[in-house]
C-alpha positions as CSV (number, residue, x, y, z in Angstrom):
1,M,0.0,0.0,0.0
2,D,1.2,3.5,-1.0
3,K,1.6,5.5,2.3
4,A,0.0,9.0,2.4
5,S,2.1,12.0,3.5
6,F,1.0,13.1,7.0
7,G,1.9,16.8,5.9
8,A,3.5,19.6,7.8
9,L,0.1,21.2,9.1
10,N,-1.0,17.8,10.5
11,W,2.4,17.5,12.2
12,F,2.0,21.0,13.5
13,M,-1.1,20.2,15.2
14,V,0.2,17.1,16.7
15,I,3.2,18.8,18.1
16,V,1.1,21.6,19.5
17,Y,-1.0,19.1,21.4
18,L,2.0,17.3,22.8
19,G,3.6,20.5,23.9
20,V,0.4,21.5,25.8
21,M,0.6,18.3,27.7
22,L,4.2,18.8,28.6
23,L,3.2,22.4,30.0
24,V,0.3,21.0,32.0
25,G,2.8,18.6,33.7
26,A,5.4,21.5,34.2
27,Y,2.6,23.6,35.8
28,F,2.1,21.2,38.6
29,T,5.9,20.3,39.3
30,K,6.2,22.4,42.3
31,K,3.0,21.4,44.0
32,S,3.6,17.6,43.2
33,S,7.1,17.8,44.8
34,E,5.6,18.7,48.2
35,S,4.9,15.2,49.6
36,T,3.9,11.8,48.7
37,D,0.3,12.8,49.4
38,A,0.7,15.6,47.0
39,F,2.3,13.3,44.3
40,F,0.0,10.3,44.6
41,K,-3.4,12.0,46.0
42,A,-3.2,15.6,45.0
43,N,-3.7,16.4,48.7
44,G,-7.5,15.4,48.1
45,K,-8.1,18.8,46.2
46,V,-9.2,17.7,42.9
47,P,-12.8,18.6,41.8
48,S,-15.2,15.6,41.2
49,W,-15.8,16.7,37.5
50,A,-12.0,16.6,36.7
51,A,-11.5,13.3,38.6
52,G,-14.5,11.9,36.6
53,L,-13.0,13.1,33.2
54,S,-9.7,11.3,34.3
55,V,-11.4,8.0,35.1
56,Y,-13.2,8.1,31.8
57,A,-9.8,9.0,29.8
58,T,-7.8,6.3,31.9
59,T,-10.3,3.5,31.0
60,L,-10.8,4.6,27.5
61,S,-7.5,3.8,25.8
62,S,-6.3,3.7,22.3
63,I,-7.7,0.2,22.4
64,T,-11.1,1.8,22.4
65,F,-10.3,4.2,19.8
66,M,-9.0,1.7,17.4
67,A,-10.0,-1.8,18.2
68,V,-13.6,-1.1,18.9
69,P,-14.4,0.6,15.6
70,E,-12.5,-2.3,13.8
71,R,-14.7,-4.8,15.5
72,S,-17.9,-3.1,14.5
73,F,-16.6,-2.5,11.1
74,L,-16.0,-6.3,10.7
75,T,-19.1,-7.6,12.7
76,D,-21.5,-5.7,14.8
77,W,-22.3,-4.0,18.1
78,S,-22.6,-7.0,20.2
79,Y,-19.8,-5.9,22.6
80,A,-21.6,-2.6,23.3
81,V,-23.7,-4.5,25.8
82,G,-20.7,-4.8,27.9
83,T,-20.6,-1.0,28.3
84,L,-23.8,-1.1,30.3
85,T,-22.3,-3.1,33.1
86,I,-20.8,0.2,34.5
87,F,-24.2,0.9,35.8
88,L,-24.2,-2.3,38.0
89,I,-20.5,-1.4,39.0
90,I,-21.2,2.2,40.1
91,P,-23.8,1.3,43.0
92,L,-21.5,-1.3,44.4
93,M,-18.4,1.2,44.0
94,A,-20.5,4.1,45.6
95,K,-22.0,2.1,48.5
96,Y,-19.1,-0.4,49.4
97,F,-15.9,-0.1,47.8
98,I,-15.0,3.7,47.8
99,P,-16.1,4.1,51.3
100,F,-13.8,1.5,52.7
101,F,-10.7,2.8,50.8
102,R,-11.6,6.4,52.1
103,R,-12.2,5.3,55.6
104,L,-8.8,3.5,55.8
105,N,-7.1,6.6,54.4
106,V,-5.1,4.3,52.0
107,T,-2.9,5.6,49.1
108,T,-3.0,2.3,47.2
109,A,-6.1,0.0,47.0
110,Y,-3.9,-3.0,48.1
111,E,-3.3,-1.7,51.6
112,Y,-6.9,-2.7,52.3
113,L,-5.9,-6.3,51.5
114,E,-3.2,-6.3,54.2
115,S,-5.5,-5.0,56.7
116,R,-8.1,-7.5,55.9
117,F,-6.0,-10.5,55.0
118,S,-2.4,-10.3,55.0
119,V,0.8,-8.4,53.9
120,T,1.4,-11.4,51.3
121,L,-1.8,-10.7,49.4
122,R,-1.2,-7.2,49.4
123,A,2.5,-7.4,48.0
124,M,1.3,-10.0,45.5
125,S,-1.6,-8.0,44.1
126,S,0.4,-4.8,44.0
127,F,3.3,-6.8,42.1
128,L,0.7,-8.2,39.7
129,F,-0.7,-4.8,39.0
130,I,2.7,-3.4,38.3
131,I,3.5,-6.3,35.7
132,Y,0.2,-6.2,34.1
133,H,0.4,-2.4,33.5
134,L,4.0,-2.5,32.0
135,G,2.4,-4.8,29.5
136,R,-0.6,-2.8,29.1
137,M,1.1,0.6,28.5
138,A,3.2,-1.2,25.8
139,V,0.1,-2.0,24.1
140,V,-1.5,1.5,24.2
141,I,1.7,2.9,22.9
142,Y,1.8,0.5,20.1
143,L,-1.6,1.3,18.8
144,P,-1.1,5.0,18.2
145,V,2.3,4.1,16.6
146,L,0.4,1.8,14.3
147,A,-2.1,4.6,13.5
148,V,0.6,7.0,12.2
149,T,3.1,4.5,10.7
150,S,0.4,2.6,8.8
151,V,-0.4,5.6,6.7
152,T,2.9,7.5,6.6
153,D,6.6,6.7,5.9
154,I,7.7,7.9,9.4
155,N,9.9,5.5,11.1
156,P,7.5,3.4,13.8
157,F,10.5,3.0,16.3
158,L,11.1,6.8,16.3
159,I,7.4,7.6,16.9
160,A,7.2,5.0,19.8
161,A,10.3,6.4,21.5
162,I,8.9,9.9,21.3
163,V,5.5,8.9,22.6
164,G,7.1,6.9,25.5
165,L,9.4,9.8,26.3
166,L,6.8,12.5,26.4
167,C,4.6,10.4,28.6
168,I,7.5,9.9,31.0
169,I,8.4,13.6,31.2
170,Y,5.0,15.1,32.1
171,T,4.0,12.2,34.5
172,F,7.5,12.7,36.2
173,L,6.9,16.4,36.6
174,G,3.3,16.8,37.5
175,G,2.4,13.9,39.8
176,I,-1.2,12.7,40.0
177,E,-2.6,16.1,39.7
178,G,-0.8,17.0,36.6
179,V,-1.9,13.5,35.2
180,I,-5.6,14.1,36.1
181,W,-5.8,17.6,34.6
182,S,-4.0,16.4,31.5
183,D,-6.4,13.4,31.4
184,A,-9.4,16.0,31.5
185,I,-8.1,17.8,28.4
186,Q,-7.3,14.4,26.7
187,A,-10.9,13.3,27.3
188,I,-12.4,16.2,25.6
189,I,-10.0,16.0,22.7
190,L,-10.6,12.2,22.2
191,L,-14.3,12.6,22.4
192,A,-14.3,15.6,19.9
193,G,-12.1,13.6,17.6
194,A,-14.1,10.6,17.6
195,F,-17.3,12.8,17.0
196,L,-15.6,14.5,14.0
197,V,-14.8,11.0,12.4
198,V,-18.5,10.0,12.7
199,V,-20.0,13.2,11.4
200,I,-17.5,13.7,8.5
201,G,-17.8,10.0,7.8
202,I,-21.7,10.2,7.5
203,S,-21.3,13.2,5.3
204,K,-19.0,11.5,2.9
205,V,-21.3,8.3,2.6
206,D,-23.3,8.4,-0.7
207,G,-26.7,8.9,0.5
208,G,-25.6,10.0,3.9
209,L,-27.7,9.0,7.0
210,G,-30.2,7.2,5.1
211,T,-27.6,4.8,3.4
212,L,-26.0,4.4,6.8
213,L,-29.4,3.3,8.4
214,S,-30.1,1.1,5.5
215,D,-26.7,-0.7,5.8
216,T,-27.1,-1.0,9.5
217,V,-30.4,-3.0,9.1
218,E,-29.4,-5.0,6.1
219,H,-26.0,-6.2,7.4
220,H,-27.4,-6.7,10.9
221,K,-24.8,-4.1,12.3
222,F,-26.4,-3.9,15.7
223,I,-26.6,-7.6,16.3
224,S,-25.6,-10.4,13.7
225,V,-29.0,-12.1,13.3
226,G,-28.7,-13.7,9.8
227,K,-30.4,-16.5,7.9
228,N,-28.5,-19.2,9.8
229,F,-28.9,-17.7,13.1
230,N,-29.8,-20.1,15.9
231,A,-31.7,-18.5,18.7
232,S,-29.6,-20.2,21.4
233,D,-26.6,-18.4,19.9
234,L,-27.9,-15.1,21.0
235,A,-29.0,-16.4,24.3
236,N,-25.5,-17.6,25.1
237,F,-23.5,-14.8,23.5
238,I,-25.0,-11.6,24.8
239,P,-25.1,-12.9,28.5
240,L,-21.5,-13.9,28.0
241,I,-20.3,-10.5,26.9
242,F,-22.3,-8.8,29.8
243,I,-21.1,-10.9,32.5
244,G,-17.6,-11.3,31.2
245,Q,-17.3,-7.5,30.8
246,F,-18.8,-7.0,34.3
247,A,-15.9,-9.1,35.7
248,N,-13.4,-6.9,33.8
249,T,-15.0,-3.6,34.7
250,L,-15.2,-4.5,38.2
251,Y,-11.4,-5.2,38.5
252,Q,-10.7,-2.0,36.5
253,Y,-12.9,0.1,39.0
254,A,-12.4,-1.7,42.2
255,G,-9.1,-3.6,42.1
256,S,-6.9,-1.4,39.7
257,Q,-4.8,1.1,41.4
258,D,-4.8,3.5,38.3
259,V,-8.7,4.0,38.6
260,V,-8.9,3.6,42.4
261,Q,-6.4,6.3,43.0
262,R,-8.6,9.0,41.3
263,F,-11.3,8.2,44.0
264,L,-8.7,9.2,46.7
265,T,-7.8,12.6,45.1
266,T,-11.2,14.3,45.9
267,K,-12.1,15.9,49.3
268,S,-14.8,13.5,50.2
269,I,-16.8,10.2,49.6
270,K,-19.6,12.3,48.2
271,E,-17.2,14.0,45.6
272,A,-15.6,10.7,44.7
273,V,-19.1,9.1,44.0
274,K,-19.9,12.2,41.9
275,S,-16.8,11.5,39.8
276,L,-17.7,8.0,39.4
277,W,-21.1,8.8,38.1
278,M,-19.6,11.3,35.7
279,S,-17.2,8.8,34.3
280,G,-20.2,6.3,34.1
281,W,-22.4,8.6,32.0
282,L,-19.5,9.4,29.8
283,S,-18.6,5.8,29.1
284,L,-22.0,5.5,27.4
285,S,-20.5,7.6,24.7
286,A,-18.4,4.7,23.6
287,I,-21.5,3.1,22.1
288,P,-22.6,5.7,19.7
289,L,-19.1,7.1,19.0
290,F,-16.8,4.0,18.7
291,F,-19.0,1.3,17.7
292,G,-20.9,4.0,15.4
293,M,-17.6,4.9,14.0
294,G,-16.9,1.3,12.8
295,T,-20.4,1.2,11.2
296,V,-20.0,4.5,9.4
297,L,-16.7,3.4,7.9
298,F,-18.3,0.3,6.9
299,S,-20.8,2.1,5.0
300,F,-18.3,4.5,3.6
301,Y,-16.0,1.9,2.2
302,T,-18.9,-0.2,1.0
303,H,-20.4,2.5,-1.1
304,T,-18.0,5.5,-1.5
305,G,-14.4,4.8,-0.8
306,S,-12.2,1.8,-1.3
307,L,-9.4,0.0,0.7
308,P,-6.2,-1.1,-0.8
309,E,-5.7,-4.8,-1.5
310,G,-4.9,-6.9,1.5
311,F,-5.5,-3.9,3.8
312,N,-5.1,-4.5,7.7
313,T,-8.3,-3.5,9.2
314,S,-6.5,-2.7,12.5
315,A,-5.5,0.8,10.7
316,I,-9.0,1.4,9.3
317,V,-9.5,4.4,11.5
318,P,-6.1,6.3,10.9
319,Y,-6.4,5.4,7.3
320,F,-9.8,7.3,7.1
321,I,-8.5,10.3,9.0
322,I,-5.5,10.7,6.8
323,T,-7.2,10.1,3.4
324,Q,-10.4,11.7,4.0
325,L,-10.0,14.6,6.6
326,P,-8.7,18.0,5.7
327,A,-5.1,18.8,6.6
328,G,-5.0,20.2,10.1
329,L,-8.1,18.7,11.2
330,A,-6.6,15.2,10.4
331,G,-3.6,16.2,12.7
332,L,-6.1,17.1,15.5
333,V,-7.9,13.5,15.2
334,I,-4.5,11.8,15.1
335,A,-3.9,13.8,18.3
336,A,-7.0,12.4,19.9
337,I,-5.7,8.9,19.3
338,F,-2.4,10.0,21.0
339,A,-4.5,11.4,23.8
340,A,-6.4,8.2,24.2
341,A,-3.0,6.4,24.6
342,Q,-1.3,9.1,26.7
343,S,-4.2,9.3,29.4
344,T,-3.7,5.5,30.0
345,I,-0.1,5.6,30.1
346,S,0.4,8.4,32.4
347,S,-2.2,7.0,34.7
348,S,-0.4,3.7,34.7
349,L,3.0,5.3,35.3
350,N,1.8,7.2,38.4
351,A,0.0,4.2,39.8
352,I,2.9,1.9,39.3
353,S,5.2,4.6,41.1
354,S,2.6,4.7,44.0
355,C,2.5,0.8,44.3
356,F,6.3,0.6,44.5
357,V,6.9,3.4,46.9
358,V,3.8,2.7,49.3
359,D,3.3,-1.0,49.0
360,F,7.0,-2.1,48.8
361,K,9.6,0.6,49.8
362,Q,7.6,2.0,52.8
363,R,6.3,-1.3,53.8
364,F,9.6,-3.3,53.5
365,F,12.5,-1.2,52.6
366,N,12.2,2.1,54.4
367,K,15.5,2.1,56.0
368,S,17.3,0.9,52.8
369,F,16.1,4.2,50.9
370,K,16.8,7.0,53.5
371,A,19.1,8.7,51.0
372,I,16.3,9.5,48.5
373,S,13.0,11.0,49.1
374,D,9.8,9.1,48.3
375,V,8.8,11.7,45.7
376,W,12.1,11.3,43.8
377,L,12.0,7.6,44.2
378,A,8.5,7.7,42.7
379,R,10.0,9.7,39.7
380,W,12.9,7.3,39.2
381,V,10.3,4.4,39.1
382,I,8.4,6.4,36.4
383,I,11.4,6.7,34.4
384,I,12.3,3.1,34.6
385,S,8.7,1.7,34.2
386,G,8.1,3.9,31.3
387,S,11.4,3.1,29.6
388,L,10.6,-0.7,30.0
389,S,7.2,-0.3,28.5
390,T,8.7,1.6,25.5
391,L,11.1,-1.2,25.0
392,I,8.3,-3.7,25.0
393,T,6.5,-1.5,22.4
394,L,9.5,-1.7,20.3
395,Y,9.3,-5.5,20.5
396,F,5.7,-5.4,19.3
397,I,6.6,-3.4,16.5
398,A,9.6,-5.6,15.4
399,G,7.2,-8.7,15.5
400,N,4.4,-6.7,13.6
401,S,1.9,-7.7,16.6
402,S,-1.7,-6.8,16.1
403,S,-4.0,-8.9,18.1
404,T,-4.0,-6.5,21.0
405,W,-7.8,-6.5,21.8
406,D,-7.7,-10.3,22.5
407,I,-4.3,-10.1,24.4
408,F,-5.6,-7.3,26.6
409,L,-8.8,-9.3,27.6
410,A,-6.9,-12.5,28.1
411,V,-4.3,-10.9,30.4
412,S,-6.8,-8.9,32.4
413,G,-9.0,-12.1,33.0
414,M,-6.0,-14.3,34.0
415,F,-4.2,-11.8,36.3
416,G,-6.3,-8.9,37.0
417,V,-9.8,-10.2,37.9
418,P,-8.5,-12.7,40.6
419,V,-7.5,-9.7,42.3
420,V,-10.8,-8.0,42.5
421,G,-12.2,-11.3,43.8
422,L,-10.1,-10.7,46.9
423,F,-11.8,-7.4,47.5
424,V,-15.1,-9.1,47.1
425,L,-14.2,-11.8,49.4
426,G,-12.9,-9.3,52.1
427,I,-15.6,-6.7,52.1
428,F,-18.7,-8.8,51.8
429,T,-17.8,-11.9,53.8
430,T,-16.5,-12.4,57.4
431,K,-15.5,-16.2,57.0
432,A,-12.8,-15.4,54.5
433,N,-9.3,-15.3,56.0
434,A,-5.8,-14.9,54.7
435,R,-5.0,-18.5,54.1
436,G,-8.2,-19.4,52.4
437,A,-8.0,-16.2,50.3
438,L,-4.4,-17.0,49.2
439,L,-5.6,-20.6,48.3
440,G,-8.5,-19.3,46.4
441,F,-6.4,-16.9,44.4
442,I,-3.9,-19.3,43.3
443,T,-6.6,-21.8,42.4
444,S,-8.2,-19.0,40.3
445,V,-5.1,-18.2,38.4
446,I,-4.3,-21.9,37.6
447,L,-7.9,-22.4,36.4
448,S,-7.8,-19.2,34.3
449,F,-4.5,-20.3,32.8
450,L,-5.9,-23.8,31.9
451,A,-9.0,-22.2,30.4
452,N,-7.0,-19.7,28.4
453,N,-4.7,-22.5,27.1
454,A,-7.9,-24.3,26.1
455,N,-8.8,-21.4,23.8
456,M,-11.8,-20.5,26.0
457,S,-13.4,-17.0,25.4
458,A,-11.3,-14.3,27.1
459,L,-14.5,-12.8,28.7
460,L,-15.4,-16.3,30.1
461,V,-11.9,-16.7,31.5
462,A,-12.7,-13.3,33.3
463,V,-15.9,-14.7,34.8
464,L,-14.2,-18.0,35.7
465,A,-11.5,-16.0,37.4
466,L,-13.9,-13.9,39.5
467,L,-16.0,-16.7,40.6
468,A,-13.1,-19.2,41.2
469,T,-11.4,-16.6,43.6
470,V,-14.6,-15.9,45.5
471,V,-15.9,-19.5,45.8
472,F,-12.7,-21.3,46.4
473,G,-11.3,-18.6,48.7
474,Y,-14.4,-18.9,50.8
475,L,-14.5,-22.7,51.0
476,F,-10.7,-22.9,51.8
477,S,-11.2,-20.2,54.5
478,L,-13.8,-22.6,56.4
479,L,-10.8,-25.0,57.0
480,F,-8.7,-22.3,58.9
481,K,-9.5,-20.0,61.8
482,Q,-9.8,-16.2,61.3
483,T,-6.9,-14.4,63.1
484,N,-7.4,-10.7,62.0
485,D,-9.4,-8.2,63.7
486,L,-12.4,-7.4,61.1
487,N,-13.5,-4.2,62.8
488,N,-14.5,-1.8,60.0
489,L,-13.1,-4.1,57.4
490,T,-16.4,-5.8,56.1
491,I,-19.9,-4.6,55.5
492,H,-21.0,-6.8,58.6
493,T,-18.3,-5.3,60.9
494,L,-18.8,-1.6,60.6
495,T,-19.1,0.2,63.9
496,S,-21.3,3.3,64.7
497,D,-18.3,5.7,64.8
498,S,-17.4,4.9,61.1
499,K,-18.8,7.7,59.4
500,E,-18.6,9.0,55.9
501,D,-16.4,11.9,55.2
């Protein structure tokens, strides 16, 4: 395929966007250097609307911006049902998870696991978060690199290095407050970028909205119900998507430090819950914007445009942007793809540093690191983890990897979801104890690994991981005596003096 020239005006728009992100990080440098509370929790001064935008931007990565439209371009909107699970997650978070995290005044989510179970489960869960997010950052760097280099002759290794370096710099400078405010800007940019692609795409389709609606019905773009459809297929498939995505989303909101951290930066539980609802309503935009984008591109390339022979549909979104949008505007939308990636990367970098400093340095090696402040140690961790993820990205590029969506779901199900099972065990039961929870966790990981190797659906693996941790963790706990004080650590042992802030 002949690659189009990106053009000076497009590059100018992208460079301006990247420059603004650096300025945001620089603006918060002084405040973030005051203490670890400032660097990791912004001293609890972030307004709820900014925290909500940040949660939304963090959870909506370049995976959403590129892989979701590709899925709806090739198939249908079936996976959109998974987005609705957020409205089951929000009440659980608001009533149970957030109040527990706030009452304990934790910096990382995994501190709760030590109070409820043991230091072993805290350290293990924090370590798994760090390892998972090193890989996740590499995936979300790789996708925008693919977006640019699939349609231009720019060196992909150079682009990956630039994206990784810029994320490291502004996260290094601004701490969590800089990350949250840059996330807020990025959320607006990526929503505007997706909206522009949908609107311009419809305007370019021969017949406009009428043709689009006709194609949606004729090609079963909402749900693939064709001539050979078996009713049992739908009954099995849609519930699987919904339940599987519920497990993944619960981990993302309740067991993943990068999101939990946002709920600790507001001034109260009430403000944290407001940010949660805002991110939930914003997440609904993924259905018409990103699934809709894929259907618009399907209609466009069916009736109006044409794709090169042997075209890799992973690049369908950037290809449309570069070839169909005016110069300058195309640069802004490509910047939106970078925004989707950078919001996730910067959040992961700050969260990784908080886990390393709080869950490992302060808990185990405080005396060994006396010569360096916790804030500077966090910054060194950001440099090292960001550099490692960039190197993993370069490996992806060298191997021409593209199956990022399935990889992401599989890894999340195998190693992420069992962690949130521990939180469920801890908060909702009194029988669960440290030994039983550990054995349940190990059993869950083993079962998830075996299921994944048996080519089981990644969403079904996530469901298995959650259920196995809770069920086996509870059953194993019955074999051992509870040794921890459970006061204010479960919904059944809250005392009258435990009030919401």
